[in-house]
Kinemage of the C-alpha trace (Angstrom):
@kinemage 1
@onewidth
@group {chain A} dominant
@subgroup {mainchain}
@vectorlist {calphas} color= white
{ca met a 1} P -61.620 -165.341 72.055
{ca lys a 2} L -62.584 -166.099 68.568
{ca gly a 3} L -61.424 -169.670 68.444
{ca ile a 4} L -63.312 -170.700 71.905
{ca leu a 5} L -66.273 -169.117 70.847
{ca lys a 6} L -66.204 -171.370 67.480
{ca ile a 7} L -65.625 -174.408 69.192
{ca leu a 8} L -68.137 -173.574 72.344
{ca pro a 9} L -70.793 -175.416 70.554
{ca gly a 10} L -69.315 -178.682 70.083
{ca leu a 11} L -67.894 -178.419 73.588
{ca leu a 12} L -70.966 -178.135 74.899
{ca leu a 13} L -72.579 -181.069 73.516
{ca ile a 14} L -69.487 -183.051 73.768
{ca phe a 15} L -70.011 -182.375 78.392
{ca phe a 16} L -73.653 -183.237 77.690
{ca phe a 17} L -73.272 -186.647 76.669
{ca tyr a 18} L -69.879 -187.755 77.990
{ca ala a 19} L -70.124 -185.908 81.727
{ca pro a 20} L -70.764 -189.263 83.318
{ca ala a 21} L -67.964 -191.089 81.666
{ca met a 22} L -65.951 -188.068 82.900
{ca ala a 23} L -66.287 -187.680 86.093
{ca asp a 24} L -66.367 -191.656 86.546
{ca pro a 25} L -62.178 -192.286 88.600
{ca glu a 26} L -62.556 -195.844 86.788
{ca val a 27} L -62.132 -194.429 83.039
{ca asn a 28} L -58.517 -194.158 81.717
{ca ser a 29} L -57.704 -190.253 81.855
{ca gly a 30} L -56.570 -190.846 77.749
{ca leu a 31} L -60.411 -191.592 76.829
{ca lys a 32} L -61.596 -189.202 79.057
{ca cys a 33} L -58.981 -186.446 77.177
{ca leu a 34} L -60.290 -187.910 74.118
{ca ile a 35} L -63.706 -187.501 74.098
{ca cys a 36} L -62.839 -184.072 74.071
{ca his a 37} L -59.484 -183.463 71.734
{ca gly a 38} L -60.667 -186.709 70.049
{ca ala a 39} L -63.907 -184.935 68.760
{ca ile a 40} L -62.878 -181.515 67.941
{ca lys a 41} L -61.301 -180.187 65.153
{ca gly a 42} L -60.154 -177.165 65.037
{ca lys a 43} L -57.281 -174.604 66.530
{ca val a 44} L -57.077 -172.348 69.654
{ca glu a 45} L -55.513 -169.025 69.631
{ca lys a 46} L -53.184 -169.127 73.132
{ca thr a 47} L -51.489 -166.119 72.178
{ca lys a 48} L -50.890 -164.002 69.265
{ca val a 49} L -48.412 -166.154 67.914
{ca val a 50} L -49.419 -169.169 69.335
{ca ile a 51} L -52.120 -171.857 67.699
{ca val a 52} L -52.575 -174.808 69.213
{ca asp a 53} L -53.982 -177.554 67.066
{ca ile a 54} L -56.352 -179.683 69.815
{ca tyr a 55} L -57.531 -182.237 68.037
{ca ile a 56} L -55.989 -185.839 68.575
{ca asp a 57} L -56.508 -189.123 66.605
{ca gly a 58} L -57.863 -191.401 69.034
{ca glu a 59} L -57.215 -194.005 66.140
{ca lys a 60} L -53.460 -192.561 65.007
{ca phe a 61} L -52.540 -191.861 68.606
{ca ser a 62} L -53.400 -195.408 69.406
{ca lys a 63} L -51.048 -197.119 67.575
{ca ser a 64} L -48.445 -194.806 68.080
{ca val a 65} L -44.997 -195.606 70.928
{ca his a 66} L -47.207 -193.574 72.900
{ca gly a 67} L -50.887 -194.705 72.811
{ca ser a 68} L -50.789 -197.243 75.862
{ca phe a 69} L -49.716 -193.758 78.036
{ca asp a 70} L -52.999 -191.829 80.029
{ca cys a 71} L -52.500 -188.413 79.234
{ca thr a 72} L -51.155 -186.849 81.986
{ca ala a 73} L -48.105 -188.833 82.108
{ca cys a 74} L -46.595 -186.801 80.255
{ca his a 75} L -48.637 -183.740 80.502
{ca ile a 76} L -48.596 -183.734 84.015
{ca ala a 77} L -49.371 -180.037 84.278
{ca tyr a 78} L -52.742 -180.489 83.053
{ca gln a 79} L -55.725 -181.404 86.579
{ca gly a 80} L -58.615 -182.022 85.985
{ca ser a 81} L -61.393 -182.394 83.320
{ca pro a 82} L -62.222 -180.256 81.886
{ca his a 83} L -58.542 -178.702 82.783
{ca lys a 84} L -57.509 -175.510 83.283
{ca glu a 85} L -54.432 -173.939 81.839
{ca pro a 86} L -51.345 -175.726 83.162
{ca gly a 87} L -49.842 -174.445 85.982
{ca gly a 88} L -48.581 -175.079 89.704
{ca asp a 89} L -45.669 -177.556 90.677
{ca ile a 90} L -43.429 -179.887 89.099
{ca asn a 91} L -42.747 -182.871 91.420
{ca asn a 92} L -40.203 -184.331 89.367
{ca lys a 93} L -36.226 -182.711 89.830
{ca asp a 94} L -35.267 -183.812 86.319
{ca ile a 95} L -38.347 -182.486 84.808
{ca ala a 96} L -38.261 -179.139 86.243
{ca glu a 97} L -34.673 -178.836 85.419
{ca leu a 98} L -35.035 -178.896 81.840
{ca val a 99} L -38.326 -176.788 81.807
{ca pro a 100} L -36.384 -173.696 80.808
{ca phe a 101} L -34.336 -175.276 78.588
{ca val a 102} L -37.337 -176.446 76.132
{ca arg a 103} L -39.868 -173.401 77.050
{ca ala a 104} L -38.456 -171.556 74.385
{ca lys a 105} L -38.960 -174.330 71.768
{ca ser a 106} L -41.893 -175.375 72.864
{ca lys a 107} L -44.525 -172.749 73.341
{ca val a 108} L -47.787 -174.800 74.713
{ca asp a 109} L -46.494 -176.933 76.723
{ca pro a 110} L -42.613 -176.988 77.698
{ca val a 111} L -43.703 -179.424 80.803
{ca ala a 112} L -45.111 -182.115 78.910
{ca gln a 113} L -41.755 -182.059 76.587
{ca ala a 114} L -39.856 -181.929 79.173
{ca ala a 115} L -41.395 -185.163 80.531
{ca cys a 116} L -40.088 -187.246 77.916
{ca ile a 117} L -36.912 -187.666 80.234
{ca lys a 118} L -39.237 -189.917 82.785
{ca cys a 119} L -38.888 -192.898 80.581
{ca his a 120} L -36.054 -191.592 78.324
{ca ala a 121} L -33.023 -190.384 80.438
{ca ser a 122} L -30.485 -191.757 78.506
{ca ile a 123} L -31.193 -190.029 74.955
{ca tyr a 124} L -31.698 -186.875 76.924
{ca lys a 125} L -28.359 -187.445 78.302
{ca thr a 126} L -26.821 -187.983 74.771
{ca leu a 127} L -28.252 -185.190 73.376
{ca lys a 128} L -26.760 -182.944 76.364
{ca glu a 129} L -23.513 -184.328 75.558
{ca ser a 130} L -24.011 -183.834 71.231
{ca ile a 131} L -23.631 -180.778 69.534
{ca his a 132} L -27.353 -180.230 68.633
{ca gly a 133} L -27.666 -180.306 72.589
{ca gln a 134} L -24.859 -177.822 73.443
{ca asn a 135} L -26.612 -175.553 70.820
{ca ile a 136} L -29.764 -175.494 73.571
{ca phe a 137} L -28.169 -176.399 77.234
{ca ile a 138} L -25.255 -174.263 77.297
{ca lys a 139} L -25.363 -171.875 74.140
{ca lys a 140} L -29.413 -171.168 75.025
{ca glu a 141} L -29.826 -171.194 71.410
{ca met a 142} L -33.010 -172.271 69.278
{ca asp a 143} L -31.032 -173.975 66.415
{ca gly a 144} L -31.042 -177.500 68.602
{ca pro a 145} L -33.377 -179.887 67.901
{ca leu a 146} L -35.363 -181.664 70.603
{ca cys a 147} L -37.878 -184.497 70.474
{ca leu a 148} L -40.389 -183.157 68.453
{ca asp a 149} L -38.581 -181.679 66.212
{ca cys a 150} L -36.865 -185.523 64.589
{ca his a 151} L -39.985 -187.453 65.677
{ca gly a 152} L -42.994 -185.161 65.501
{ca ser a 153} L -45.925 -185.026 67.222
{ca pro a 154} L -45.507 -187.228 70.359
{ca his a 155} L -49.610 -188.209 69.760
{ca tyr a 156} L -48.182 -189.922 66.807
{ca ile a 157} L -44.520 -191.389 66.587
{ca ala a 158} L -44.409 -194.281 65.207
{ca pro a 159} L -41.323 -196.989 66.123
{ca lys a 160} L -38.243 -196.477 63.929
{ca thr a 161} L -38.846 -200.043 62.596
{ca glu a 162} L -41.979 -198.452 60.550
{ca lys a 163} L -41.513 -196.735 57.126
{ca glu a 164} L -43.861 -193.926 59.009
{ca ser a 165} L -41.542 -192.789 60.894
{ca lys a 166} L -39.530 -189.420 60.714
{ca val a 167} L -36.503 -191.082 62.073
{ca asn a 168} L -36.578 -194.533 59.788
{ca lys a 169} L -33.605 -194.781 57.679
{ca phe a 170} L -35.715 -193.964 54.759
{ca asn a 171} L -37.435 -190.667 56.461
{ca ile a 172} L -33.907 -189.482 58.301
{ca leu a 173} L -32.458 -187.685 55.676
{ca his a 174} L -35.500 -186.050 54.586
{ca thr a 175} L -36.290 -185.228 58.635
{ca cys a 176} L -32.603 -183.728 59.441
{ca gly a 177} L -32.855 -181.905 56.283
{ca asn a 178} L -35.647 -179.855 57.424
{ca cys a 179} L -32.799 -177.668 59.525
{ca his a 180} L -30.215 -178.725 57.556
{ca asp a 181} L -30.916 -177.147 54.470
{ca lys a 182} L -32.081 -173.949 55.666
{ca lys a 183} L -29.560 -170.911 54.738
{ca glu a 184} L -29.024 -169.848 58.392
{ca leu a 185} L -28.025 -172.708 59.319
{ca ala a 186} L -25.882 -174.292 56.834
{ca lys a 187} L -23.092 -171.953 57.180
{ca asn a 188} L -22.214 -173.626 60.564
{ca thr a 189} L -22.941 -177.461 59.229
{ca ile a 190} L -21.210 -180.071 57.357
{ca gly a 191} L -23.858 -179.594 54.445
{ca ala a 192} L -22.799 -175.878 54.042
{ca asn a 193} L -21.345 -177.191 50.531
{ca thr a 194} L -24.253 -179.462 49.619
C-alpha cells in the first residue's frame, strides 16, 4: 500500500495529461503502456516477497528484439488502460499449459513468460527435452532456467550477436555461471569440481 501512495501523485499527473491518448484506439498499446511505465520510476510491493519494478526504459525497450511488439502481445492477461490485476481466461492452449510450470519462477506475470512460446515454440520444445527442461517440466524443480534466467528482462533482450546480449559468446560463461557457480547446484553439475 505504501508503494502505491508514493507513486499516486505521479500517476494522477500522467493521467491528467495523457488520458486522451490512452482512450484513442489508434494509439499503439505499447505507447499507451509507456505513458505510465516509461515515466514512473519506482517499485510496487505486490506481496511481501514480490517487489515489482514498474519502470520500463522506452528507449532501451525500442532497441530490444521485442521493441516492435505491443505490450499485450506478451502481457495478454492485462486488459485496459489503466489495467487491473491480470486475470481471466487464457485463449491459447500452449500458453495455458505452460503457466503452471513457469508460475513458480515468474511471480509477477507467469502468463507473459509463458507467452514466449507463441514465437519460440521450437525453442520450448528443445528446452523441454534438455536436462534444464526436465528439471522444470518433469521434476518440477526451480533450478532449471527459463527464458528470463538466461536472457534477462524481455524488455531489454539484445540480439545474441551483440556484445550486450547475455547469451553472446563473450557473456555466456558469466550467464551460465550465475547458476552453475552456486554450491547447492554445483554438486549436481559438470562444474562441481572446478
